[in-house]
DONU-487025 format. One line per 10 residues: number of its first residue (from 1); for each residue x, y, z of N, C-alpha, C, O. Coordinates in steps of 0.02 Angstrom, whole numbers. Layout:
NUM = X,Y,Z,X,Y,Z,X,Y,Z,X,Y,Z | ... $
//
This chain:
1 = 6686,5891,7254,6685,5853,7316,6730,5793,7307,6727,5758,7257 | 6772,5782,7356,6816,5724,7352,6784,5665,7388,6746,5674,7436 | 6799,5607,7365,6773,5546,7395,6831,5505,7419,6879,5493,7382 | 6827,5483,7481,6880,5443,7510,6856,5373,7525,6801,5365,7551 | 6895,5322,7508,6876,5254,7527,6870,5250,7603,6911,5279,7639 | 6821,5213,7627,6811,5208,7699,6826,5138,7726,6828,5128,7786 | 6838,5091,7681,6851,5022,7704,6905,4991,7661,6891,4963,7608 | 6969,4995,7683,7021,4964,7644,7012,4889,7640,6987,4858,7686 | 7033,4860,7584,7029,4788,7572,6958,4761,7576,6948,4703,7592 | 6910,4803,7561,6840,4782,7560,6811,4802,7493,6847,4826,7449 $
11 = 6747,4791,7484,6714,4814,7423,6722,4889,7418,6733,4923,7468 | 6717,4916,7358,6725,4987,7347,6672,5025,7386,6612,5017,7373 | 6694,5066,7434,6649,5103,7476,6670,5176,7476,6729,5191,7487 | 6623,5222,7464,6638,5293,7467,6584,5329,7505,6528,5305,7511 | 6602,5388,7532,6554,5429,7569,6544,5494,7533,6591,5523,7505 | 6482,5518,7533,6465,5582,7505,6431,5623,7558,6397,5597,7602 | 6440,5689,7554,6414,5733,7606,6338,5739,7605,6308,5744,7658 | 6308,5739,7546,6235,5747,7542,6208,5711,7481,6244,5700,7432 | 6145,5693,7484,6114,5653,7431,6118,5683,7362,6128,5645,7314 | 6110,5750,7352,6112,5775,7284,6178,5762,7247,6179,5763,7186 $
21 = 6232,5749,7283,6296,5735,7252,6311,5661,7249,6370,5641,7242 | 6261,5619,7253,6271,5546,7255,6306,5523,7192,6290,5546,7137 | 6355,5477,7199,6390,5453,7140,6347,5407,7098,6307,5369,7126 | 6353,5410,7033,6324,5364,6986,6248,5366,6981,6221,5339,6933 | 6214,5397,7026,6141,5401,7022,6119,5461,7064,6150,5476,7115 | 6066,5493,7044,6039,5548,7082,5982,5522,7123,5932,5497,7097 | 5989,5527,7188,5937,5504,7233,5882,5557,7236,5897,5616,7242 | 5819,5536,7231,5764,5584,7228,5706,5561,7270,5712,5515,7311 | 5650,5592,7261,5585,5578,7290,5585,5550,7360,5583,5589,7408 | 5588,5485,7369,5576,5454,7434,5636,5455,7482,5626,5452,7542 $
31 = 5696,5460,7456,5754,5460,7499,5763,5530,7529,5760,5580,7492 | 5774,5535,7594,5785,5600,7624,5846,5634,7592,5902,5608,7596 | 5836,5692,7562,5888,5727,7524,5941,5758,7568,5995,5775,7544 | 5927,5767,7632,5975,5800,7676,6019,5752,7714,6056,5773,7760 | 6017,5689,7697,6058,5639,7732,6123,5625,7695,6126,5630,7634 | 6174,5606,7733,6236,5585,7700,6226,5518,7665,6181,5479,7682 | 6267,5506,7614,6262,5445,7575,6327,5407,7577,6381,5436,7571 | 6322,5342,7586,6378,5295,7582,6364,5251,7522,6308,5227,7513 | 6414,5240,7480,6406,5198,7421,6447,5135,7430,6506,5138,7449 | 6417,5078,7415,6450,5013,7419,6443,4978,7352,6388,4963,7330 $
41 = 6499,4966,7319,6499,4933,7254,6519,4860,7264,6576,4845,7281 | 6471,4815,7253,6483,4743,7263,6475,4704,7199,6465,4643,7200 | 6479,4739,7142,6468,4706,7077,6517,4650,7063,6499,4602,7029 | 6577,4654,7089,6628,4603,7074,6630,4547,7125,6673,4504,7122 | 6584,4546,7173,6585,4496,7226,6532,4442,7212,6477,4457,7189 | 6549,4380,7226,6502,4325,7220,6463,4317,7285,6485,4338,7338 | 6404,4285,7281,6364,4272,7340,6403,4228,7389,6440,4184,7368 | 6395,4238,7452,6349,4285,7487,6382,4350,7507,6354,4387,7548 | 6441,4366,7480,6478,4426,7501,6439,4491,7496,6442,4530,7543 | 6402,4506,7441,6365,4569,7440,6316,4576,7498,6311,4629,7528 $
51 = 6281,4522,7514,6233,4523,7570,6270,4535,7635,6251,4578,7675 | 6322,4497,7646,6360,4502,7709,6390,4572,7718,6383,4602,7771 | 6422,4597,7666,6454,4663,7672,6404,4719,7679,6417,4767,7715 | 6348,4713,7646,6296,4764,7652,6269,4767,7724,6264,4820,7753 | 6253,4709,7752,6227,4707,7820,6279,4730,7871,6263,4764,7920 | 6342,4711,7861,6395,4733,7907,6404,4809,7904,6411,4841,7956 | 6403,4837,7843,6411,4909,7837,6352,4946,7867,6361,4996,7901 | 6292,4922,7855,6232,4954,7884,6236,4955,7960,6217,5005,7991 | 6261,4902,7990,6267,4899,8063,6315,4951,8090,6309,4974,8146 | 6364,4970,8048,6415,5019,8070,6398,5091,8053,6428,5137,8080 $
61 = 6349,5102,8009,6332,5170,7986,6285,5204,8035,6244,5172,8068 | 6291,5270,8040,6242,5308,8079,6172,5300,8049,6166,5291,7988 | 6121,5303,8089,6052,5290,8067,6030,5339,8012,5987,5322,7972 | 6058,5399,8011,6036,5448,7961,6068,5439,7892,6050,5474,7845 | 6114,5393,7886,6149,5383,7823,6109,5339,7775,6078,5290,7796 | 6110,5357,7712,6079,5317,7659,6135,5276,7627,6186,5304,7607 | 6125,5211,7622,6173,5168,7588,6149,5155,7517,6092,5133,7507 | 6192,5168,7468,6176,5154,7398,6221,5096,7377,6282,5103,7370 | 6189,5039,7367,6226,4979,7347,6222,4971,7271,6168,4975,7242 | 6279,4960,7240,6283,4945,7168,6301,4872,7161,6353,4850,7185 $
71 = 6257,4835,7127,6265,4762,7122,6257,4743,7048,6232,4782,7008 | 6277,4682,7031,6267,4658,6962,6201,4620,6956,6185,4596,6901 | 6164,4614,7010,6099,4579,7010,6055,4609,7064,6079,4644,7109 | 5990,4596,7060,5944,4619,7112,5958,4580,7176,5956,4518,7174 | 5971,4613,7231,5987,4579,7293,5926,4552,7330,5910,4575,7385 | 5890,4505,7300,5826,4482,7325,5829,4453,7396,5781,4459,7434 | 5884,4420,7414,5889,4391,7481,5905,4443,7534,5898,4430,7594 | 5926,4502,7513,5939,4557,7559,5875,4590,7583,5871,4610,7641 | 5825,4594,7541,5764,4632,7556,5729,4612,7620,5712,4655,7660 | 5716,4547,7632,5682,4529,7696,5726,4544,7757,5699,4560,7810 $
81 = 5791,4540,7749,5836,4555,7806,5834,4629,7821,5838,4649,7879 | 5827,4671,7769,5822,4743,7780,5757,4759,7817,5757,4797,7865 | 5702,4729,7795,5637,4741,7827,5639,4720,7900,5612,4755,7943 | 5672,4663,7915,5677,4640,7984,5716,4689,8028,5705,4692,8089 | 5760,4727,7998,5803,4774,8035,5776,4845,8033,5808,4891,8059 | 5718,4856,8003,5687,4922,8003,5711,4969,7947,5704,5030,7953 | 5738,4941,7894,5761,4982,7838,5710,4983,7782,5671,4936,7774 | 5710,5036,7744,5669,5045,7685,5717,5042,7626,5774,5064,7633 | 5695,5017,7570,5739,5014,7512,5700,5024,7448,5639,5016,7447 | 5735,5042,7396,5707,5044,7330,5763,5027,7282,5820,5046,7293 $
91 = 5747,4992,7228,5797,4967,7181,5779,4989,7111,5721,4988,7091 | 5830,5008,7073,5821,5026,7003,5880,4999,6963,5936,4993,6989 | 5868,4983,6900,5921,4959,6857,5949,5017,6816,5911,5058,6790 | 6015,5021,6811,6048,5069,6768,6082,5029,6713,6076,4967,6711 | 6117,5062,6669,6151,5027,6614,6204,4978,6639,6216,4927,6607 | 6236,4994,6695,6292,4953,6717,6283,4921,6786,6330,4888,6811 | 6225,4929,6818,6217,4901,6885,6144,4900,6906,6101,4932,6875 | 6131,4863,6959,6068,4867,6995,6083,4909,7057,6125,4891,7098 | 6049,4966,7064,6063,5013,7117,6007,5009,7168,5948,5018,7152 | 6026,4995,7231,5977,4991,7285,5995,5043,7337,6050,5043,7365 $
101 = 5948,5088,7351,5957,5137,7405,5923,5108,7467,5867,5082,7464 | 5958,5114,7523,5935,5085,7587,5940,5138,7640,5992,5170,7647 | 5887,5148,7678,5889,5198,7732,5841,5178,7787,5793,5141,7777 | 5855,5205,7847,5810,5195,7903,5750,5240,7894,5757,5300,7880 | 5691,5213,7902,5630,5252,7893,5617,5293,7956,5637,5274,8011 | 5581,5350,7947,5563,5391,8005,5623,5427,8033,5637,5420,8092 | 5658,5465,7992,5719,5500,8011,5709,5549,8067,5670,5537,8114 | 5743,5604,8063,5744,5653,8117,5676,5681,8133,5661,5695,8191 | 5633,5690,8082,5567,5719,8095,5517,5668,8121,5462,5686,8140 | 5537,5603,8122,5494,5551,8149,5438,5529,8104,5399,5485,8123 $
111 = 5433,5559,8045,5379,5539,8000,5399,5476,7961,5453,5473,7933 | 5355,5429,7960,5367,5367,7923,5338,5373,7854,5283,5399,7845 | 5375,5348,7805,5350,5347,7736,5306,5286,7727,5299,5244,7771 | 5275,5282,7669,5233,5225,7654,5276,5169,7625,5311,5178,7575 | 5274,5111,7658,5313,5054,7635,5269,4992,7638,5220,4989,7675 | 5287,4942,7597,5250,4879,7599,5280,4833,7651,5327,4851,7686 | 5253,4772,7656,5275,4725,7708,5347,4702,7701,5376,4675,7748 | 5378,4713,7642,5447,4693,7633,5495,4752,7638,5554,4744,7624 | 5470,4810,7658,5513,4868,7669,5525,4910,7607,5567,4955,7608 | 5489,4896,7552,5498,4937,7492,5460,5002,7499,5406,5004,7530 $
121 = 5487,5055,7471,5453,5119,7473,5391,5116,7428,5379,5065,7395 | 5353,5169,7427,5289,5168,7390,5297,5171,7314,5248,5177,7279 | 5358,5167,7289,5370,5160,7218,5365,5223,7178,5356,5220,7117 | 5370,5281,7209,5365,5344,7172,5428,5358,7132,5432,5409,7098 | 5476,5315,7135,5538,5327,7097,5590,5354,7143,5583,5408,7171 | 5642,5318,7150,5693,5336,7198,5755,5363,7165,5786,5409,7191 | 5773,5335,7110,5836,5354,7080,5821,5383,7012,5801,5347,6966 | 5831,5448,7005,5816,5481,6942,5860,5454,6887,5920,5443,6897 | 5832,5445,6829,5871,5423,6771,5883,5349,6767,5914,5325,6720 | 5858,5311,6815,5868,5238,6814,5805,5207,6785,5749,5227,6801 $
131 = 5815,5158,6742,5759,5122,6713,5730,5075,6764,5767,5040,6798 | 5664,5073,6769,5631,5027,6816,5611,4965,6781,5582,4920,6812 $
//
């Protein structure tokens, strides 16, 4: 599968056709496996750019798309903003990044997953192979 940049002169952004082929991490359990994935790498950006770019990209993405953000730190100030906008997220640390998967809850089938008041999933493990 080829990956094409989707935003020139922006943070590294790539699109994948389906979740099982997600770059750098395998999305599992709570993330809908049949949704397209967009990856945003903001590891080289200083605050507040990762927050700003993530929210801007989410606003432009179709609701069925899962955004996988790769950051050099846990995006703690992003989480309440995601919850306010109806997104669910889960974060895991890998050897080289903090990976946060973000998606709209209650996809095509209308079923809502279990989330807490801050929009986190029920913690069953989102990204296979990532240390929690």
